[in-house]
N, C-alpha and C positions, 0 to 999 in steps of 0.2 A: 424410663423418664428420669429427670434429674432430681433436684432436691425434693420436689413434691411428687412422690409417686414411687412405684417399684423401680429399683435400680437395675441398670444394665450390668453386664459383666465388668465393664470398665469402671462403673461407679462402685461396685462392690470391692474391686481391687483397691480403690482409692482409700477405703476405710483403714487399711493396714499401712498406708503410706505415712511418712514422717509428717509432723504438723507444720514444719516450716521448710521451705525449699532453699531459701537463701539466709545467710547468717546476719546480714546487715539489716538495720532498721528500714532502710529504703531498698526497694528492689533494684537490681543492677541498672535498669534502664532509666532510673531517676537520679543517677549519680550526677552531681553538678559538673557543668562544663562540657557535657556531651552535645554533639551536633544532633540534628534530627536523625540523620542516617546512622550515626553511632548508637543512638538510643534504640532504633529499630533492630540493629544487629545484636545489641545486648539482650533485647527481649527474645529474639529468635534463639539465641544460644542458651537460654534458660530452658527451652523446650527439649523434651526427650525424644530419642528415636523410639518409635512405638511398635516396630515389628522387625523381625529378622534376627540375625545372630548378634547384632549390636543393640538390641532393644534394651531400653533403660539408660543407656548412655546419653549424654547431652549432645545436641546438634552442634557441630562445629563447621561454620561456614568456610568454604574454600575462598581463596583470593578472588577467583572469577565471580563467585556468588556475591561477595562483598562489593565488587565493582558494580554489579547490577543494582544493589540496594543504594549505594552511594549516588548513582546516577539518578535514580527515581526520586530520592528524598533530598536531593541538593536544594538549597534555599538561596533566595536573593538576600540583599543587604538587610532587609526588614525581617528576615527569618521565615519568609513565606515560601512554601514549596511551589515551584513553577510547573512541574510536570503534572498534566491532567490525564494523559493517556500514555501508558507504558506498554510496549509490546516486546515480549521475550519469546523468540522463536529459536528452537533448538531440536535436535533429534530426540527420539524416545529414550526413556530410562535415564534421563538427566536430572531427576529429582524435581521435576516441574510441579507435580501435584503437592508434594510436601512443602515447597516454597509457597505455593498458592494458599494452602491452608494456614501456614505460619503468618502470612501477611494479613489474611482475613482476621485471624485472632488478634493480631497486633492492632488492628483498627477497631476491634470489638472491645477489648479490655486492656490493651497495651498502651504504649506511649502515643499512638496516633488516634486513640479513642476520643470521641467527642460526646457531649450530652445528647442523648436520644438519637444517636447515630443509627443509620440503617446500613448494614453490611450484607452484601449478597455474593454468593458464589454461583456461577452459571456454568452449565455444561450442555452437551448436545442431547442428552437423554437422562432419565431419572436415575439409572444405574451409575452413570458417570458423576452426576451431581451428588449422589450418596457417598461417593468415595471421599470427597473433600469434607463432607459433614462428619463422616466417621473419623477422619484424621483430627478434626477439631475436637470432637468428643473425647478421643483418646488423650489429646494434649491436656484438656481441661481436667479429666479425672486422674491424670498422673501428677498434678500439682495441687496440693490442698488449698492453697490460697485462691486458685481459680475455681475449684469445686465449690468453695463457700459462697462465691458471689454469682455463680452462673446457674440458671435453670435450663436444663437440656430437655427438649421435647423430641424424643427420638422418632416417634411416628410421623411428626410433621416436618422433621428435619429443620428444627428451629432452636435457637439458643437466645436467651435473654440475660443481659448483664444487669443485676439488681442495683449496682452502684451508679451507673450512668443512665440506665434506662435504655441503653442501646440494644438493638436486636440483630440477629443474624438469621438468614434463611437461605437454604439451598434451592436453586431453581433450575429447571431444565427448559430447553428451547421449545418443548411441546406444551409449556405452561401458557395460560392465557390471562395471567394475573399480574403482568408487569406494568400495566397502566396505572398511573396515579401514584407511583412510588417516588421517594425523594432520597436516593442513595447517597451516602457519604463515601462509601468504598465498594467497588465491585471487582471481582476477579473472575475472568472467563477462562475456564480450563478447556484446552483443546478446541478452540473456536473453529479450527479448520474442519472439524467433524460435523458442525451444524449445517442443516440443509437450507436454512433461511436466516436472515439477519434481523428478524422481528424483535427477538428478545434483546439483542445487542443494542438496537436502536432505541427501544423503549427504556432501557437502563440508562443509556448515555444522555438521552434528552430529558431525563427527570432530575438532573443535578443542579438546576438553577438556584435552588434555595440554599445550597451549601457553599461555604466560603472556599474550601479547598477539596473539591471532590476528586476522586482518583479511580480510573479504570485501569486494571492491569490485565493484559491478555497474555497467557502463557500457553504456547501451542507449537506443534510442528507446522510446517507449511501446508497449504492446500495445493492440490494439483491443478485447480481451476483458476485461471487468470482473473476471472470475474467474481471470485468469492470475496467476501468481506475481509477474510484473513489476508488474501493476496493484496487487496486494496490498501490495507494498513501497512503491510511490509513494503510495498512499492512506494508508498508515501514516504516512509522512513528512509528508504534507499535513495530516493531522489533528493531528499534533503541532504543526505550524506555526500552524494556525488556532486551536488551543487546545481542540479537542474530545477530545484525549487528553493526558495529562500528559507533561512533558518526558522524553526518553529519551537520556541522554548517550552511550549506546553506538551510537546510530543517527544518521546524517546523510544528508540528501537535498539534492542540487544539482538544481534544477529549471528547465530552459529549455523553455517551451512557450507557444504562443499561447493566450490565453483562448478559451473556447468561443464567446463572442459577438464575437470580433474579426473584422474583415474579412479573409478569407483571401487576397485579391488585392491588399492594400495592402502596399507595400514597408515602410511603417512597422511593420506587423505582423511582416514577415520579419526585420527588423533586431532587433526586440525579443526574438525567441526564438532567433536564430542569432548568437551572439556572434562567430563567425568569419567572418560574411558581409562581403564586401568586403575581407577580409584574405587568408586562405588558403582561404576558401570562395567559389566563383565565383558572383557575382551574375548573370552572363549565363546560366549554366546553369540557375539557378533561375527566371529570367524565361522561358526557353524552355519549361521543363516546366509552368510556371503557365499559359502560353498554351494548351498542349495540354489541361491539366486543365479549363480553362474550356469548351473545345469538346467534350471527351469525358467525360461524366459518370462513367464507370467509373474515370477517372484522378483524379477530385477527391479520393476517399477516400485514395488513395495519396499525393497531394500533401499533404493535411492531416496524414496520419500521419507520413510520412517527412521532409517538409520543414518542417512546423510543429510536429511532435511532439504533435499532438492525439490523444486517444483517441477515434478515430472509431468510433462504434457506433450501431446502430439504436435502442437503448434510450435512454430519457430519464431524467436525474436528476430527482428530485421537487422538493424544496424547497432553495433555496440556504441556505448557512450565514448569510449576511447577513440574509435575511428571517427565518430561525428565531431568530437571536439578538436581533433587534429585538422579539421577542415574549416576552422573558424576564419582564419585569414584576415586581411585588412579589407574593409568595405567602406567606400566613400560614395554614398548615393548621388552626390552632386556630379561626380565624374561620369555617371552612367546616363545622364540626360542626353537624349538623342541617339543613344546607342541601340543596336538591334537586340531584341530579346524575344523570348517565347514565354507564354504564361499558362498557368493552370488555375482554374477557377472551381472551387468547391463550395457551392451554396448550401446553406442550411435550410431546413423547412420553415420553422417559425422562431424558435427560441434559442437554437444552438449557434455555434460559431460558424461564420463564413470566412473563407480564406482565398486570397489571390496571391500567387507567388510568381515573380518574374525571374527568369533564368537568362543570363547573359554569357553564352559560351565563348564569345570573342573577347571577353574581359575577365580572363582567368576564372571563368565559371561563377561569376558573382551571382548571388541569390538575394533578391529583395522581396520580402514578404509583407503582406498587408492583411490585417485581421479585423473582423467586425463582430460585435455582440449587441443585442438589444440593451439599452441603457437602464431600463427599469429592472428592479429585482437583481441587480448585479451582485449584491452581497449574498443573496440566496444561491445564485449560480456559483459563486466563489466557494461557498460551503459545500455545495453538491459535488463540484468537480475537484475540490481541494487544490485550487489554483488561485494565485494572487491577482485576480482580475483588476481590482481597484489600483494596485501598485502598477500593473502594466498600463492601465489607462493613464495614470499620472505620468508615466515615463513616455507616453505618446507612441507606444508600440502596439497598443490595442485601441481601435476606434469603436465608439458606441453610437448606435442609431437611436433616435427617439422612440419611446414606447416599449411595450412588453414583447412585441414580435419584431423580427428583423425587418427593417425598412429597406425594401429592395430599390426604391427610387433613390434613396440616399446612396446606396451602393452603385447604382447606375451612374449617377452624377460623379461619383468618385472615380469610377472606371474611365469616364470621359476625360477627367483631369489627368489620370495616369497615362492614358493613351496619347494625350497631347504632349507629354513630357518625354516619352520614350518611343523608340521605333519598334512598335509592337507588331511582330510578324505573324503571330497566331495566338489564339486563346483557346486552349483545350478545356472543355467544360463537361461536367456530368449533367445529363439531361434533367436531373431532379431539380425542381424549382425554376427551371429556365423559361418555360412559357410566359410566366408573369414578367420576368426580367426582360425577355425579348420584346414584349409589348411596350414596356416602359422605354426601352432603348429606341424603339421605333417612334414612339410618341415624342420623345425628346430630340429626335433627329441625330442620334448617336450611332455611328457606324463602327463596328469592331470586327476584326477577322476571326469570327467564332468558328470553332471546329468541334463537333460532337465527339466525345471520348467515352466509350463504354467503361463500366466499372467491373466487368467480368474479366476472366482470365485472358481473353483474346487481346484486348487493348492494354490491360494493366500489367500483364506479365513482361512484355518488352520494356515498358516504362520502369517497372521495379528493377529489372536487371540493369538498365541504363543508369539509374540513380545509384544503385549499389556499386557499380563499376566506377562511377565518378567519385564516390566517397572513398572507396578503397585505394584508388589511384591519386587521391588528393587533388582532384581537378575541379572542385567547387570551393567557393568561399562564401559562407553564410553569415559571417560576422558575429557569430555567437548569439543570435537572436534567441532569447529565453523561451518564447512561446514555441518557436520551431524546434528548439532542443527538447522541450517537454513533449511535443507531439512525437518526435523521433524516439524518445525513451518509452513511449507507450505502444509503439507499433509492433504488431505481430503479423507475420505473413502466413498465408494459407496456401497449400500446394494441392493441385489436382493430380489424378493418377498419371497424367502425362508429364508431370514435373513443372507445369506452368504455375506461376505464383502471382498472388495479389495481396495487397494490404487488406487485412480482414477487420473491418470496423467493428463487427459484432464480437470479435474475439480479442481485440486489443484491450489494453487495460486503462484506457482513458481516451481523450480526444486525439485524433490523428489527422484532422482536416488539412493542416498546413503541409504535412508530409505527403498526403495524397495529391495535393495541388502541385507540389514540387515535382513529384514523380511524373505527373501528366505533362508539366512544362518540359522536363528533360526528355521525356519520350517523344513529345512533339518535335522538339529541336533535332532529335536524332533520326527522325523519319526520313527515308530517302525521298527526294522529290519525284513525283510521278513523271515517267518518261514522256517527252514530247513526241507526238506522232505527226508525220507530214504526209499529206495526200498528194501524190504525183499523178493521179489518174487523168488530170486535165492536160498533161504534157508540160514540158519545160520551155519557158519563154525567156530569151535573153534580150536585154535592152542595152543599147549603147550608152 
């Protein structure tokens, strides 16, 4: 235990330490004129290396580590930190745990500490959670000024700062005590290893009473597209590539080898391992790579942990580069009366519905329509991490009244669309169609509806057609942001025969618009059924 109780080995070692760590009256992070990021850096560089051949020497942040700190602790004109969620993803042995512990201590007793703050470190299990705690404990007992003010309860993995009344606690994802907390700072170590998102959600939803809460996630990537770690990384990447609007409250630091990079090239290794050849052993990486080349089961481990790739059996469908190259010029007014084929993907009750028109005779023009229930739109926006309110304001998303999708409103809109364009066929998924068919019949609306299965039989040729059109630059989608978002989410699944379909359950977000577009393209590409003539009655010529 700490000041009150039997001392740990680290505590006993502190008794022989010098009484002051810095010579100035003020600690280095309180020097006048420092930015918040500079103060955090100054605090971290007071801390010692606690293990290994360099134990006892002070930490010295590398330029790439400083860039991480500067991005997270950047402030607006009023000096307020904007980032609320920071995700740092990089390969193993990159100093992630040490950085996590240093930031936790900074918010407990350093320049980011606040009165009666609550600081938490989270991990997938108790053993992993204890690693960060032990690092904090070693930091505290190595610096007399910290030892004097902190009470360390080793058994409970808790630390109390007697100056501010702030507390630190190590938690694991198997804990059931995360409800009712009010965190000021949280760091989640190796989030990719957790089996559920309960602890993450409980921590992030408890920050409402804090002025500037901060969650820092430091982890390698998960191999699962649907994992919370993948969700966070994808959100950051989509902001970076422009398929989602900027979010000043979110920052992603991303070190990973591209999917098409040579995994055995040292050039690839250095590109995604900023610590390689410094405090990350090149020799150890070379040894594991040699094993991974010979043992197929180890290749996935190497690519995930050493290259930080999201190794998964599923395949991403269309790259953002290829998709963006097909934006083209789109003038909806010029398409009025033109022949087109459509794909209709109806939702059940609360999700998005999509209708996409494809005009093959007009440079492959694509005209999409999207619907969501109007009630609880902000909740859906938060759930899906998509700017639905912005899209509604831009008139690229239509909302129907109520909490459930209003199929009558969609039916009337379909009638309006059919009256403006030469609609040759509407491929539809049978899900939700019985109700819509009844409404169409009641309203006297006739549409050329064609059932389109969602299995490999119908979807595989549709997916291949859409893929070819994109790669050959034979569609023009106008850069619609919702359709671009759906494209960036899409993952294709392959059966043993090589047939493919867009897998909604494996994709990383909404894909309704892309499914509808694939059906429209597939329908347009279908060969017309041959006409058969019956000559059994003989041939009659008339003058």
